[in-house]
C-alpha positions as CSV (number, residue, x, y, z in Angstrom):
1,M,0.2,0.1,0.0
2,V,2.8,2.4,1.1
3,N,4.7,1.5,-2.2
4,Y,1.8,2.6,-4.1
5,F,1.5,6.1,-2.9
6,V,5.3,6.4,-3.1
7,K,4.8,5.7,-6.9
8,I,1.8,8.0,-7.1
9,N,3.9,10.9,-6.0
10,M,7.1,10.2,-7.9
11,G,4.5,9.8,-10.8
12,R,3.4,13.5,-10.1
13,H,6.4,14.9,-9.2
14,A,7.7,14.0,-12.8
15,E,5.5,15.7,-14.6
16,W,5.4,18.8,-12.6
17,R,9.3,19.0,-13.1
18,K,8.2,18.9,-17.3
19,I,6.1,21.4,-16.6
20,A,8.3,23.9,-14.9
21,K,11.1,23.1,-17.1
22,K,8.2,24.2,-20.3
23,Q,7.6,27.6,-18.1
24,R,11.2,28.2,-17.4
25,R,12.2,28.0,-21.4
26,K,9.1,30.1,-21.9
27,R,10.2,32.7,-19.5
28,M,13.9,32.9,-21.0
29,R,12.7,33.3,-24.7
30,I,10.6,36.2,-23.2
31,I,13.4,37.8,-22.0
32,K,15.7,37.2,-25.0
33,A,13.1,38.6,-26.9
34,K,12.7,41.9,-24.5
35,E,16.4,42.2,-25.0
36,R,16.8,42.1,-28.5
37,D,13.8,44.3,-29.0
38,K,15.7,46.8,-26.8
39,I,18.3,46.5,-29.1
40,F,16.4,46.8,-32.3
41,F,14.7,49.9,-31.0
42,T,17.9,51.7,-30.7
43,D,19.2,54.4,-32.9
44,W,22.3,52.9,-34.2
45,Y,20.0,50.0,-35.1
46,I,17.7,51.7,-36.9
47,K,20.5,53.6,-38.5
48,Q,22.3,49.9,-39.5
49,Q,19.1,49.0,-40.8
50,E,18.6,51.9,-43.1
51,L,22.3,51.8,-44.1
52,E,21.5,48.2,-45.2
53,E,18.6,48.9,-47.0
54,K,20.1,51.9,-48.6
55,L,23.0,49.8,-49.9
56,L,20.2,47.1,-51.2
57,L,18.6,49.6,-52.9
58,E,21.5,50.7,-54.2
59,Q,22.6,47.4,-55.4
60,I,19.1,46.9,-56.7
61,N,19.0,50.2,-59.0
62,K,22.6,49.3,-60.1
63,Q,21.5,45.9,-61.1
64,N,18.1,47.3,-62.9
65,D,20.4,49.9,-64.6
66,E,23.0,47.1,-65.9
67,E,20.0,44.9,-66.9
68,N,18.0,47.9,-69.1
69,E,21.5,49.0,-70.6
70,K,21.8,45.3,-71.5
71,W,18.0,45.4,-72.8
72,I,18.8,48.6,-74.6
73,Q,21.7,47.2,-76.3
74,A,20.0,44.1,-77.6
75,E,17.0,46.4,-78.6
76,K,19.3,48.1,-81.2
77,I,21.0,45.2,-82.3
78,A,17.4,43.7,-83.1
79,I,16.6,46.9,-84.8
80,D,19.6,47.0,-87.0
81,Q,18.9,43.4,-88.3
82,W,15.3,44.0,-88.6
83,K,16.2,47.1,-90.7
84,K,18.9,45.0,-92.7
85,L,16.3,42.4,-93.2
86,Q,13.6,44.9,-94.6
87,E,16.1,46.5,-96.8
88,E,17.0,42.8,-98.0
89,K,13.1,41.8,-98.5
90,E,13.3,45.1,-100.4
91,R,16.0,44.5,-102.3
92,L,15.0,40.7,-103.5
93,K,11.7,42.2,-103.9
94,Q,12.9,44.8,-106.5
95,K,15.0,42.2,-108.0
96,R,11.6,40.1,-108.3
97,L,9.9,42.8,-109.8
98,E,12.6,43.5,-112.6
99,Q,13.0,39.8,-113.1
100,E,9.3,39.4,-113.8
101,A,9.4,42.5,-115.8
102,K,12.2,40.6,-118.0
103,L,10.6,37.6,-118.2
104,K,7.4,39.5,-119.2
105,L,9.2,41.2,-121.9
106,E,11.4,37.9,-122.8
107,W,7.5,36.4,-123.2
108,E,5.8,39.2,-125.3
109,L,8.9,38.7,-128.0
110,E,8.9,35.3,-127.7
111,Q,4.9,35.4,-128.5
112,K,5.9,37.9,-131.0
113,K,8.3,36.3,-132.9
114,K,6.7,32.8,-132.5
115,Q,3.7,34.6,-134.0
116,I,5.8,35.7,-137.1
117,E,7.2,32.2,-137.3
118,E,3.7,30.9,-137.5
119,E,2.7,33.3,-140.2
120,K,5.6,32.3,-141.9
121,I,4.9,28.5,-141.3
122,K,1.7,29.2,-142.9
123,A,2.4,31.1,-145.5
124,A,5.2,28.3,-146.4
125,Q,2.3,25.8,-146.1
126,E,0.1,27.7,-148.4
127,E,2.8,28.0,-151.1
128,L,3.7,24.2,-150.3
129,K,0.1,23.5,-150.8
130,R,-0.1,25.6,-153.8
131,K,3.1,23.8,-155.6
132,Q,2.0,20.7,-154.4
133,E,-1.6,21.0,-156.3
134,I,0.7,22.2,-159.2
135,F,3.1,19.4,-158.7
136,M,0.1,16.8,-158.5
137,A,-1.9,18.1,-161.7
138,N,1.5,17.9,-163.6
139,L,2.0,14.5,-162.3
140,D,-1.1,13.6,-163.6
141,L,-0.6,15.1,-166.6
142,F,2.1,12.9,-167.3
143,L,0.8,9.8,-166.1
144,S,-2.2,10.4,-168.4
145,G,0.2,11.0,-171.1
146,D,-0.9,14.4,-172.0
147,S,2.6,15.6,-171.2
148,V,5.4,14.2,-172.1
149,E,8.2,15.6,-169.9
150,P,7.7,14.6,-166.0
151,P,7.4,17.6,-163.5
152,S,10.5,19.6,-163.1
153,E,10.1,18.6,-159.4
154,L,11.2,14.9,-159.9
155,N,14.3,15.6,-162.0
156,V,16.5,16.2,-159.3
157,M,19.4,14.5,-157.9
158,H,19.5,13.8,-153.8
159,E,23.2,13.6,-152.4
160,T,24.2,12.7,-148.7
161,R,27.5,14.1,-148.7
162,P,27.8,16.1,-151.9
163,D,31.6,17.1,-150.9
164,A,32.8,13.2,-150.7
165,E,33.5,10.7,-153.1
166,L,30.8,8.5,-154.4
167,C,30.1,5.0,-152.6
168,P,31.4,2.4,-155.3
169,F,28.7,0.0,-153.8
170,F,25.7,2.4,-153.4
171,S,26.5,3.5,-157.1
172,K,26.3,-0.1,-158.4
173,T,24.0,-2.0,-156.3
174,A,21.8,1.5,-154.7
175,C,22.8,-0.6,-151.4
176,C,25.3,0.3,-149.0
177,R,25.6,-1.3,-145.4
178,F,26.3,1.6,-143.8
179,G,23.0,3.5,-145.0
180,D,22.9,7.2,-145.1
181,Q,25.5,7.1,-142.1
182,C,28.0,6.4,-145.2
183,S,31.2,8.5,-145.2
184,R,30.9,8.5,-148.9
185,N,28.2,10.0,-150.8
186,H,25.4,8.4,-151.9
187,Q,23.1,9.9,-154.9
188,Y,19.5,9.1,-154.9
189,P,17.4,10.1,-158.3
190,G,13.9,11.9,-157.8
191,I,12.6,9.4,-160.5
192,S,13.7,6.5,-162.6
193,K,12.9,3.8,-164.2
194,V,13.8,1.7,-161.6
195,L,11.9,0.6,-158.1
196,L,13.7,-0.6,-155.3
197,A,11.5,-2.6,-152.8
198,T,13.8,-2.8,-149.3
199,N,13.6,-6.3,-147.6
200,F,10.6,-6.9,-150.0
201,Y,10.9,-10.7,-150.1
202,N,10.6,-12.1,-146.6
203,H,11.0,-15.9,-145.4
204,F,12.3,-18.0,-142.4
205,G,15.1,-19.7,-144.3
206,L,16.3,-16.5,-145.4
207,S,15.9,-14.3,-142.4
208,N,17.6,-16.8,-139.8
209,A,20.0,-18.3,-142.2
210,N,22.4,-16.4,-139.9
211,V,22.5,-18.5,-136.8
212,N,24.6,-17.8,-133.8
213,E,26.0,-20.3,-131.7
214,Y,23.2,-20.7,-129.1
215,D,21.1,-21.6,-132.3
216,T,23.0,-23.9,-133.8
217,D,19.9,-26.1,-134.6
218,I,17.5,-23.9,-135.5
219,M,17.9,-24.0,-139.4
220,L,17.8,-28.2,-139.4
221,E,14.6,-28.2,-140.7
222,F,14.5,-25.5,-143.7
223,E,16.3,-26.0,-146.7
224,D,17.3,-23.8,-149.8
225,S,14.4,-25.4,-151.7
226,D,11.7,-24.4,-149.2
227,T,12.8,-20.8,-149.9
228,Y,12.9,-21.3,-153.3
229,K,9.3,-22.7,-153.6
230,E,8.1,-20.0,-151.4
231,Y,9.8,-17.7,-153.6
232,K,8.0,-19.1,-156.6
233,D,4.4,-18.0,-155.4
234,F,5.8,-14.8,-154.3
235,F,7.0,-14.1,-157.8
236,F,4.0,-14.8,-159.5
237,D,1.9,-13.1,-157.1
238,V,3.9,-9.5,-156.9
239,L,5.0,-9.8,-160.8
240,S,1.3,-9.6,-161.8
241,E,0.9,-6.7,-159.7
242,F,3.8,-4.7,-161.1
243,E,2.9,-5.8,-164.4
244,K,-0.5,-3.8,-164.6
245,F,1.6,-0.6,-164.7
246,G,3.0,-1.3,-167.4
247,R,6.0,-3.5,-169.3
248,I,9.0,-5.0,-167.0
249,T,12.3,-5.1,-168.4
250,Q,14.0,-6.7,-164.7
251,F,12.5,-8.4,-161.7
252,K,15.6,-9.3,-159.4
253,V,15.1,-10.3,-155.7
254,C,18.2,-10.7,-153.7
255,N,18.9,-13.9,-151.2
256,N,21.9,-12.1,-149.9
257,Y,22.0,-12.7,-145.9
258,E,23.2,-9.2,-145.4
259,K,20.4,-7.2,-143.5
260,H,20.6,-4.2,-146.4
261,L,20.4,-6.5,-149.0
262,R,18.0,-8.9,-147.8
263,G,15.0,-9.7,-149.5
264,N,15.5,-6.6,-151.7
265,A,13.5,-6.2,-154.9
266,F,14.5,-4.4,-158.0
267,I,11.6,-3.8,-160.5
268,E,12.9,-1.7,-163.8
269,F,10.0,-0.9,-165.9
270,A,10.6,0.0,-169.6
271,E,9.1,3.7,-169.5
272,L,9.7,5.7,-166.5
273,R,6.0,6.9,-166.9
274,C,5.1,3.1,-165.7
275,A,7.4,3.6,-162.9
276,V,6.1,6.4,-161.3
277,A,2.8,5.4,-161.5
278,A,3.4,1.8,-160.0
279,Y,5.3,3.8,-157.2
280,R,2.6,6.4,-156.5
281,S,0.1,3.4,-156.3
282,L,2.2,0.9,-154.5
283,H,4.1,3.0,-151.9
284,T,3.4,2.2,-148.3
285,R,0.8,-0.2,-149.4
286,W,0.4,-3.9,-147.1
287,Y,1.5,-7.1,-148.6
288,G,1.2,-10.5,-146.0
289,G,1.0,-7.9,-143.1
290,R,4.3,-5.9,-143.9
291,Q,4.2,-2.4,-145.2
292,L,5.7,-1.8,-148.6
293,S,8.1,0.8,-149.0
294,L,9.6,1.9,-152.3
295,Q,12.0,4.2,-153.3
296,F,13.5,5.1,-156.9
297,C,17.0,3.7,-157.7
298,T,19.8,4.2,-160.2
299,I,21.4,0.6,-161.6
300,N,23.8,1.8,-164.7
301,S,24.9,-2.1,-165.1
302,W,23.1,-5.1,-163.6
303,K,26.4,-7.2,-165.1
304,N,28.0,-4.9,-162.3
305,A,25.7,-4.9,-159.7
306,I,25.2,-8.8,-159.7
307,C,28.0,-10.9,-158.3
308,G,29.6,-12.8,-161.0
309,L,30.8,-15.2,-159.0
310,Q,27.2,-16.2,-158.0
311,L,25.9,-18.1,-160.8
312,R,29.3,-20.8,-160.7
313,R,28.9,-20.6,-157.1
314,R,32.6,-19.5,-156.4
315,C,31.8,-16.3,-154.4
316,P,34.4,-16.9,-151.5
317,K,31.8,-15.0,-149.2
318,G,29.0,-16.5,-150.0
319,R,25.4,-14.7,-149.4
320,A,27.6,-12.1,-147.1
321,C,28.6,-10.6,-150.0
322,N,28.0,-7.1,-150.9
323,F,27.1,-7.3,-154.5
324,L,23.9,-8.9,-155.6
325,H,23.1,-12.3,-154.9
326,V,19.6,-12.7,-156.8
327,F,17.1,-15.7,-157.0
328,R,16.6,-17.5,-160.5
329,N,13.2,-16.4,-161.7
330,P,11.0,-19.2,-162.3
331,N,10.2,-19.9,-166.3
332,N,13.9,-18.4,-166.9
333,L,12.0,-14.9,-167.1
334,Y,14.3,-11.3,-166.2
335,N,17.1,-13.9,-165.5
336,G,19.3,-11.6,-168.3
337,Y,21.8,-8.8,-167.6
338,Y,20.6,-6.2,-169.7
339,T,17.2,-4.7,-170.2
340,H,16.3,-5.5,-173.6
341,E,16.7,-9.4,-173.1
342,I,13.2,-10.7,-172.2
343,V,12.8,-14.4,-172.8
344,Q,9.5,-15.3,-173.7
345,E,9.8,-19.2,-172.9
346,K,7.2,-20.1,-170.4
347,D,6.4,-23.0,-168.7
348,S,2.8,-24.3,-167.8
349,T,3.0,-22.8,-164.7
350,P,0.1,-20.5,-164.8
351,R,0.5,-16.6,-162.8
352,S,-2.5,-15.9,-160.6
353,S,-5.2,-13.6,-162.6
354,V,-6.8,-12.9,-158.9
355,R,-5.6,-10.7,-156.4
356,S,-3.6,-12.7,-153.8
357,W,-4.5,-12.4,-150.3
358,R,-1.7,-11.3,-149.3
359,W,-2.2,-7.7,-150.9
360,S,-3.9,-5.6,-148.6
361,E,-6.1,-2.3,-149.6
362,S,-6.2,-1.1,-145.9
363,P,-4.2,2.1,-146.7
364,E,-6.1,2.9,-149.9
365,K,-9.0,5.0,-149.9
366,D,-12.3,4.2,-152.1
367,I,-11.9,0.7,-152.3
368,S,-15.3,0.1,-153.8
369,N,-14.4,2.4,-156.4
370,R,-11.2,1.0,-157.0
371,T,-12.6,-2.5,-157.2
372,S,-15.6,-2.2,-159.2
373,S,-13.5,-0.4,-161.7
374,R,-11.3,-2.9,-161.4
375,R,-14.1,-5.5,-162.2
376,S,-14.8,-3.6,-165.0
377,E,-11.1,-3.6,-166.8
378,S,-11.2,-7.0,-166.1
379,S,-14.7,-7.9,-168.1
380,D,-13.2,-6.0,-171.0
381,R,-10.1,-7.7,-171.2
382,P,-9.7,-11.0,-173.0
383,R,-10.2,-14.2,-170.6
384,R,-6.7,-16.6,-170.2
385,R,-6.4,-19.3,-171.5
386,S,-6.7,-22.0,-169.2
387,R,-4.0,-25.1,-169.5
388,H,-7.0,-27.8,-169.8
389,H,-7.9,-26.4,-172.8
390,E,-4.3,-26.5,-174.3
391,G,-3.4,-30.1,-173.9
392,N,-0.8,-31.8,-171.7
393,N,2.1,-31.3,-174.4
394,K,1.7,-28.4,-175.4
395,H,3.2,-24.6,-173.9
396,Y,0.8,-21.9,-173.7
397,R,1.5,-17.9,-173.7
398,R,0.3,-16.4,-170.8
399,T,-0.9,-12.7,-171.2
400,S,-1.1,-10.7,-167.9
401,P,-3.1,-8.0,-167.3
402,R,-1.0,-4.6,-168.0
403,R,-2.1,-1.0,-168.2
404,S,0.5,-0.2,-171.0
405,D,-2.1,2.2,-172.3
406,R,-2.2,3.9,-168.9
407,C,1.5,4.7,-169.0
């Protein structure tokens, strides 16, 4: 019981000591605060505070002045840069305006020049059209026989290199492996009796004869006899079409392997008028799905143009020769070298009297008029004699439709 009261008293004393210490600290803080307040309210302290505030204000003003000076300098720099930028913009604007004015002036000059050129071209086209009408009228008169001489526009000679020497191969064969890029001169006549159809005859055995190392077996199933058999059909089909315009004195087709000679067909007429009529009618026509390209050429001597060693099969270059290697025509027609040598012996193989399917009328106009006029002309011509009416052991003379009266 006694111990219990002792513990209670001891606990109360600890709380009392704690409260006493707290009160004591509070009194000490109050005393210090009063002493500090006495110091703060003295004249010396007030002066010190005023000095410190004055120094601080001076520092702030000085710092503000420095910042203000920096801002003013920066503003001056920015204003100078802005002025330079404005001056540069004004200079670029002025330059752009000058350039636009210059371009506008150039465009106006160009338009004026273009207009003058268009007027010149229009005048030239009208003059060319007028000359073309006169030329076509003179050409029609020449073809109809009313005029003896051909138009003067056709009696000209076109040269590729007038200052150079004549190309010997072109002068003889009217063909050159270099074409118009040859360093020597090529002379093209305006009109002549000889027509050249470049690469006219086309056959697999002829165009694929020069095999390369990868196609060594491509020609095993094709022989020269196959090529010649197709050539016979081609010969009779084409010859009958050309004979409609007049008498033919030479008909040669090349079997060379060279590209500039391969399949070239040379057709020489007896009269110049007939050659011009054939050129006008058959140029750009279609045959066998290919467009026919005709041009006038000059062959001074067939004997010099055709390879002399071909017939004896002794040409060292073979079909790669640059002289003409020609097919032997069926019925021994036009196989001579001279224009007056026309062999009249013919076998019993008739030519086709009807138009072949290979000839296409698609590039021509007025097909119905042409076909009707052709039928009326065929009705007026004498009928051909059939080989069955002649007998098996007799030779017959075949007459082909010709237009010599038109020439």
